[in-house]
MDTraj code that builds the backbone (N, CA, C; nanometers):
import mdtraj as md
import numpy as np

residues = "MET VAL PRO GLU GLY TYR ILE PRO SER LYS LEU VAL VAL VAL VAL SER PRO ILE ILE LEU GLY SER PHE LEU ILE TYR GLU ILE TYR ALA SER ILE LYS TYR TYR ARG ALA PHE SER GLY GLU VAL ARG TYR THR ILE GLY THR THR THR LYS ARG TYR ILE GLN SER SER GLY ARG GLU ILE ASN TYR THR TYR TYR ILE LYS ASP SER VAL TYR LYS GLY HIS ALA GLY TYR ALA TYR GLN SER GLN VAL PRO GLY GLY LYS TYR TRP VAL LYS TYR SER VAL GLU TYR PRO ASP VAL SER GLU ILE TYR GLN ASN MET PRO VAL PRO ALA CYS ILE ASP THR LEU PRO PRO ASN GLY PHE ARG GLY".split()
xyz = np.array([
    [3.8980, 0.4800, -1.1718],
    [3.8894, 0.3873, -1.2819],
    [3.7528, 0.3166, -1.2781],
    [3.6907, 0.2968, -1.3895],
    [3.5718, 0.2422, -1.4011],
    [3.5731, 0.0757, -1.3981],
    [3.5071, 0.0102, -1.3174],
    [3.5239, -0.1374, -1.3225],
    [3.4777, -0.1977, -1.4530],
    [3.5381, -0.2983, -1.4926],
    [3.4988, -0.3702, -1.6201],
    [3.3520, -0.4251, -1.6215],
    [3.2807, -0.3825, -1.7261],
    [3.1392, -0.4331, -1.7373],
    [3.0429, -0.3423, -1.6632],
    [3.0965, -0.2211, -1.6157],
    [3.0115, -0.1239, -1.5509],
    [2.9173, -0.0694, -1.6509],
    [2.7874, -0.0581, -1.6090],
    [2.6883, 0.0047, -1.6913],
    [2.6240, 0.1112, -1.5942],
    [2.6197, 0.2352, -1.6310],
    [2.5583, 0.3439, -1.5520],
    [2.4107, 0.3238, -1.5501],
    [2.3463, 0.3740, -1.4392],
    [2.1936, 0.3560, -1.4284],
    [2.1350, 0.4503, -1.5349],
    [2.0077, 0.4140, -1.5630],
    [1.9264, 0.4878, -1.6666],
    [1.9009, 0.6215, -1.6042],
    [1.8877, 0.6361, -1.4721],
    [1.8529, 0.7742, -1.4200],
    [1.9761, 0.8631, -1.4370],
    [2.0963, 0.8162, -1.4218],
    [2.2087, 0.9090, -1.4434],
    [2.2333, 0.9408, -1.5886],
    [2.2083, 0.8499, -1.6747],
    [2.2181, 0.8739, -1.8266],
    [2.1101, 0.9690, -1.8597],
    [1.9861, 0.9695, -1.8048],
    [1.8859, 1.0584, -1.8497],
    [1.8862, 1.1950, -1.7879],
    [1.9147, 1.2020, -1.6501],
    [1.9077, 1.3210, -1.5732],
    [2.0297, 1.4075, -1.5965],
    [2.1467, 1.3476, -1.6065],
    [2.2691, 1.4358, -1.6058],
    [2.2604, 1.5315, -1.7391],
    [2.2355, 1.4875, -1.8564],
    [2.2188, 1.5793, -1.9737],
    [2.1144, 1.6806, -1.9501],
    [1.9979, 1.6490, -1.8895],
    [1.8911, 1.7510, -1.8564],
    [1.9466, 1.8687, -1.7689],
    [2.0158, 1.8230, -1.6621],
    [2.0734, 1.9236, -1.5562],
    [2.1739, 2.0016, -1.6399],
    [2.2694, 1.9456, -1.7010],
    [2.3695, 2.0292, -1.7784],
    [2.3104, 2.1148, -1.8767],
    [2.2228, 2.0674, -1.9594],
    [2.1474, 2.1462, -2.0576],
    [2.0683, 2.2658, -2.0032],
    [2.0200, 2.2466, -1.8793],
    [1.9413, 2.3506, -1.8076],
    [2.0380, 2.4634, -1.7663],
    [2.1451, 2.4175, -1.7145],
    [2.2477, 2.5165, -1.6641],
    [2.2974, 2.5947, -1.7815],
    [2.3238, 2.5327, -1.8836],
    [2.3776, 2.5963, -2.0061],
    [2.2846, 2.6950, -2.0691],
    [2.1522, 2.6577, -2.0736],
    [2.0462, 2.7516, -2.1195],
    [2.0364, 2.8689, -2.0309],
    [2.0446, 2.8587, -1.9022],
    [2.0318, 2.9666, -1.7977],
    [2.1522, 3.0588, -1.8170],
    [2.2754, 3.0063, -1.8421],
    [2.3981, 3.0921, -1.8541],
    [2.3828, 3.1726, -1.9781],
    [2.3351, 3.1095, -2.0885],
    [2.3213, 3.1843, -2.2166],
    [2.2206, 3.2921, -2.1940],
    [2.0986, 3.2731, -2.1349],
    [1.9990, 3.3665, -2.1108],
    [2.0586, 3.4938, -2.0223],
    [2.1244, 3.4525, -1.9100],
    [2.1799, 3.5642, -1.8281],
    [2.2805, 3.6506, -1.8950],
    [2.3660, 3.5905, -1.9871],
    [2.4697, 3.6688, -2.0602],
    [2.3926, 3.7618, -2.1758],
    [2.2989, 3.7005, -2.2289],
    [2.2219, 3.7938, -2.3259],
    [2.1494, 3.9073, -2.2473],
    [2.0853, 3.8670, -2.1364],
    [2.0178, 3.9730, -2.0569],
    [2.1193, 4.0834, -2.0156],
    [2.2347, 4.0432, -1.9754],
    [2.3357, 4.1490, -1.9320],
    [2.3704, 4.2299, -2.0407],
    [2.3989, 4.1736, -2.1549],
    [2.4541, 4.2361, -2.2760],
    [2.3396, 4.3397, -2.3198],
    [2.2218, 4.3014, -2.3266],
    [2.1035, 4.3807, -2.3714],
    [2.0890, 4.4970, -2.2699],
    [2.0999, 4.4726, -2.1328],
    [2.0717, 4.5655, -2.0334],
    [2.1593, 4.6868, -2.0545],
    [2.2989, 4.6559, -2.0718],
    [2.3841, 4.7801, -2.0798],
    [2.4018, 4.8292, -2.2311],
    [2.3311, 4.7713, -2.3150],
    [2.3409, 4.8247, -2.4515],
    [2.2269, 4.9477, -2.4631],
    [2.1283, 4.9401, -2.3671],
    [2.0244, 5.0380, -2.3762],
    [2.0616, 5.1514, -2.2796],
    [1.9563, 5.2311, -2.2243],
    [1.9805, 5.3411, -2.1414],
    [2.0254, 5.2936, -2.0006],
    [2.1246, 5.3578, -1.9574],
    [2.1757, 5.3318, -1.8156],
    [2.1657, 5.4552, -1.7234],
    [2.1587, 5.4366, -1.5995],
    [2.1604, 5.5532, -1.5043],
    [2.2515, 5.5103, -1.3860],
    [2.2713, 5.6136, -1.3014],
    [2.3691, 5.5884, -1.1940],
    [2.2864, 5.6226, -1.0621],
    [2.3292, 5.5509, -0.9537],
    [2.2737, 5.5825, -0.8263],
    [2.3757, 5.5459, -0.7184],
    [2.3489, 5.5514, -0.5961],
    [2.4454, 5.5153, -0.4784],
    [2.4021, 5.3746, -0.4291],
    [2.5084, 5.2929, -0.4225],
    [2.4981, 5.1631, -0.3617],
    [2.5790, 5.1559, -0.2358],
    [2.5289, 5.0664, -0.1473],
    [2.5996, 5.0492, -0.0162],
    [2.6378, 4.9167, 0.0002],
    [2.7622, 4.8825, 0.0303],
    [2.8117, 4.7494, 0.0526],
    [2.7504, 4.6923, 0.1760],
    [2.7165, 4.5663, 0.1722],
    [2.6541, 4.5093, 0.2927],
    [2.7365, 4.3869, 0.3408],
    [2.7973, 4.3202, 0.2707],
    [2.8608, 4.1920, 0.3177],
    [2.9797, 4.1611, 0.2331],
    [3.0840, 4.0970, 0.2885],
    [3.2067, 4.0358, 0.2251],
    [3.1981, 3.8933, 0.2448],
    [3.2251, 3.8085, 0.1439],
    [3.2364, 3.6594, 0.1706],
    [3.3248, 3.6051, 0.0625],
    [3.3666, 3.4763, 0.0878],
    [3.4658, 3.4090, 0.0080],
    [3.3893, 3.2926, -0.0711],
    [3.4087, 3.2838, -0.1934],
    [3.3547, 3.1876, -0.2853],
    [3.4719, 3.1112, -0.3459],
    [3.4348, 3.0063, -0.4259],
    [3.5539, 2.9404, -0.4907],
    [3.6237, 3.0265, -0.5917],
    [3.5547, 3.1268, -0.6430],
    [3.6058, 3.2164, -0.7447],
    [3.6865, 3.3274, -0.6914],
    [3.6764, 3.3424, -0.5535],
    [3.7527, 3.4498, -0.4852],
    [3.6577, 3.5320, -0.3938],
    [3.7057, 3.6483, -0.3393],
    [3.6207, 3.7283, -0.2573],
    [3.5229, 3.8042, -0.3316],
    [3.4034, 3.8120, -0.2703],
    [3.2986, 3.8757, -0.3352],
    [3.2235, 3.9728, -0.2217],
    [3.1458, 4.0631, -0.2821],
    [3.0751, 4.1564, -0.1908],
    [2.9354, 4.1582, -0.2343],
    [2.8393, 4.1810, -0.1402],
    [2.6985, 4.2046, -0.1791],
    [2.6878, 4.3597, -0.1537],
    [2.5859, 4.4205, -0.2313],
    [2.5550, 4.5516, -0.2161],
    [2.4089, 4.5807, -0.2408],
    [2.3573, 4.6991, -0.2007],
    [2.2058, 4.7229, -0.2254],
    [2.2086, 4.8607, -0.2797],
    [2.1030, 4.8817, -0.3551],
    [2.0820, 5.0259, -0.4108],
    [1.9218, 5.0431, -0.4260],
    [1.8804, 5.1642, -0.4309],
    [1.7557, 5.1982, -0.4326],
    [1.7156, 5.2685, -0.5650],
    [1.6024, 5.2268, -0.6233],
    [1.5433, 5.2958, -0.7420],
    [1.4007, 5.3264, -0.7117],
    [1.3608, 5.4476, -0.7132],
    [1.2161, 5.4853, -0.6730],
    [1.1959, 5.4234, -0.5279],
    [1.0902, 5.3280, -0.5139],
    [1.0849, 5.2850, -0.3824],
    [1.1191, 5.1338, -0.3731],
    [1.1975, 5.0956, -0.4708],
    [1.2372, 4.9388, -0.4742],
    [1.3726, 4.9334, -0.4198],
    [1.4052, 4.8365, -0.3610],
    [1.5403, 4.8047, -0.3194],
    [1.6004, 4.6856, -0.4116],
    [1.7166, 4.7000, -0.4681],
    [1.7846, 4.5990, -0.5405],
    [1.9075, 4.5483, -0.4832],
    [1.9405, 4.4367, -0.5125],
    [2.0697, 4.3710, -0.4502],
    [2.1612, 4.3326, -0.5599],
    [2.2822, 4.3394, -0.5520],
    [2.3829, 4.2951, -0.6394],
    [2.4928, 4.2342, -0.5711],
    [2.5908, 4.1797, -0.6535],
    [2.7102, 4.1221, -0.5969],
    [2.8257, 4.1427, -0.7076],
    [2.9533, 4.1464, -0.6567],
    [3.0640, 4.1648, -0.7386],
    [3.1838, 4.1264, -0.6742],
    [3.2934, 4.1193, -0.7484],
    [3.4290, 4.0784, -0.6935],
    [3.4676, 4.1870, -0.5948],
    [3.5305, 4.1530, -0.4910],
    [3.5805, 4.2384, -0.3925],
    [3.7025, 4.3133, -0.4265],
    [3.7034, 4.4423, -0.4284],
    [3.8274, 4.5287, -0.4409],
    [3.8831, 4.5528, -0.3107],
    [4.0101, 4.5271, -0.2873],
    [4.0724, 4.5318, -0.1543],
    [4.0595, 4.6658, -0.0949],
    [4.0530, 4.7759, -0.1651],
    [4.0368, 4.9122, -0.1037],
    [3.8931, 4.9389, -0.0560],
    [3.7969, 4.8526, -0.0902],
    [3.6561, 4.8798, -0.0618],
    [3.6313, 4.8723, 0.1005],
    [3.5343, 4.9517, 0.1366],
    [3.4821, 4.9513, 0.2721],
    [3.3680, 4.8565, 0.2718],
    [3.3692, 4.7528, 0.3577],
    [3.2597, 4.6495, 0.3629],
    [3.2480, 4.6283, 0.5098],
    [3.1338, 4.6424, 0.5690],
    [3.0068, 4.6849, 0.5119],
    [3.0098, 4.8568, 0.5294],
    [2.9065, 4.8976, 0.4687],
    [2.8720, 5.0509, 0.4875],
    [2.9492, 5.1423, 0.3736],
    [3.0259, 5.0875, 0.2875],
    [3.0920, 5.1747, 0.1938],
    [2.9818, 5.2280, 0.0894],
    [3.0049, 5.3419, 0.0507],
    [2.8978, 5.4043, -0.0570],
    [2.9830, 5.4221, -0.1824],
    [2.9232, 5.3610, -0.2898],
    [2.9904, 5.3556, -0.4203],
    [2.8829, 5.3841, -0.5297],
    [2.9314, 5.4316, -0.6505],
    [2.8440, 5.4495, -0.7640],
    [2.8057, 5.3196, -0.8138],
    [2.6822, 5.3162, -0.8507],
    [2.6258, 5.1815, -0.9134],
    [2.5546, 5.2311, -1.0565],
    [2.6062, 5.1664, -1.1594],
    [2.5371, 5.1857, -1.2846],
    [2.4341, 5.0751, -1.2899],
    [2.3147, 5.1015, -1.3449],
    [2.2175, 5.0070, -1.3626],
    [2.1354, 5.0220, -1.4946],
    [2.0740, 4.9365, -1.5342],
    [1.9929, 4.9378, -1.6685],
    [1.8579, 4.9843, -1.6366],
    [1.7968, 5.0885, -1.7195],
    [1.6725, 5.1321, -1.7062],
    [1.5640, 5.0272, -1.7401],
    [1.6048, 4.9431, -1.8350],
    [1.5162, 4.8466, -1.8853],
    [1.5003, 4.7157, -1.7742],
    [1.6209, 4.6865, -1.7245],
    [1.6383, 4.5799, -1.6268],
    [1.7144, 4.6326, -1.5072],
    [1.6335, 4.7037, -1.4181],
    [1.7051, 4.7581, -1.2993],
    [1.7747, 4.6608, -1.2020],
    [1.7448, 4.5374, -1.2167],
    [1.8172, 4.4424, -1.1340],
    [1.9571, 4.4074, -1.1859],
    [1.9936, 4.4517, -1.3158],
    [2.1233, 4.4338, -1.3707],
    [2.2051, 4.5566, -1.3346],
    [2.3169, 4.5446, -1.2599],
    [2.3970, 4.6534, -1.2228],
    [2.5448, 4.6138, -1.2182],
    [2.6287, 4.7324, -1.2015],
    [2.7670, 4.7130, -1.1810],
    [2.8009, 4.8292, -1.0645],
    [2.8871, 4.7909, -0.9693],
    [2.9308, 4.8770, -0.8769],
    [3.0747, 4.9195, -0.9001],
    [3.0950, 5.0438, -0.8863],
    [3.2302, 5.0886, -0.9074],
    [3.2946, 5.1186, -0.7701],
    [3.3749, 5.0204, -0.7177],
    [3.4342, 5.0078, -0.5932],
    [3.5501, 5.1223, -0.5918],
    [3.5996, 5.1542, -0.7058],
    [3.7131, 5.2459, -0.7147],
    [3.6683, 5.3894, -0.7217],
    [3.5315, 5.4225, -0.7057],
    [3.4685, 5.5390, -0.7094],
    [3.3858, 5.5650, -0.5813],
    [3.4367, 5.5895, -0.4655],
    [3.3503, 5.6156, -0.3549],
    [3.2643, 5.7411, -0.3754],
    [3.1448, 5.7523, -0.3142],
    [3.0632, 5.8590, -0.3363],
    [3.0996, 5.9665, -0.2291],
    [3.1191, 6.0818, -0.2651],
    [3.1758, 6.1903, -0.1771],
    [3.0704, 6.2075, -0.0597],
    [3.1219, 6.2456, 0.0482],
    [3.0310, 6.2669, 0.1709],
    [2.9305, 6.3768, 0.1660],
    [2.9551, 6.4653, 0.0767],
    [2.8649, 6.5812, 0.0558],
    [2.7456, 6.5406, -0.0344],
    [2.7438, 6.4310, -0.0965],
    [2.6273, 6.3731, -0.1658],
    [2.5588, 6.2674, -0.0938],
    [2.4456, 6.3049, -0.0468],
    [2.3564, 6.2061, 0.0299],
    [2.2211, 6.1771, -0.0340],
    [2.1745, 6.2588, -0.1156],
    [2.0477, 6.2188, -0.1956],
    [2.0663, 6.2273, -0.3416],
    [1.9888, 6.1506, -0.4107],
    [1.9836, 6.1608, -0.5555],
    [1.8346, 6.1635, -0.6032],
    [1.8189, 6.2018, -0.7220],
    [1.6804, 6.1742, -0.7782],
    [1.6385, 6.0364, -0.7624],
    [1.5054, 6.0045, -0.7548],
    [1.4627, 5.8605, -0.7321],
    [1.4816, 5.7730, -0.8380],
    [1.5048, 5.8170, -0.9598],
    [1.5448, 5.7289, -1.0688],
    [1.6927, 5.7273, -1.0958],
    [1.7701, 5.7849, -1.0070],
    [1.9162, 5.8051, -1.0276],
    [1.9317, 5.9206, -1.1323],
    [2.0537, 5.9241, -1.1813],
    [2.0848, 6.0191, -1.2901],
    [2.1534, 5.9682, -1.4019],
    [2.1420, 6.0333, -1.5199],
    [2.2120, 5.9955, -1.6350],
    [2.3709, 6.0334, -1.6271],
    [2.4473, 5.9410, -1.6907],
    [2.5976, 5.9679, -1.6802],
    [2.6490, 6.0497, -1.7778],
])
top = md.Topology()
chain = top.add_chain()
for i, resn in enumerate(residues, 1):
    res = top.add_residue(resn, chain, resSeq=i)
    for name in ("N", "CA", "C"):
        top.add_atom(name, md.element.get_by_symbol(name[0]), res)
traj = md.Trajectory(xyz[None], top)
């Protein structure tokens, strides 16, 4: 309950909308980038799970994947059948934005596949 006659400081009144607006703009930008990334050309490569952790939204995993000579990192919700760390799963990534990806934890990579083309392959 707010005390009677309470007047918030000018700093709170000015800074709060700026912070909230910045967060909103970032979320809109990230959503548009994700949509555009998977609307264009996509490829597949092998990703390796590296870590499992708990956030307020639930269990998450980190994974890494390689495209040409660059390493990329991603994160996703944890699927209970996933092997973490060291599980190898298919990763779909955008050619235009290679840092935008999805890991398919329900599709482990067969042991007989250990190398792929440097750019991954088309689906």
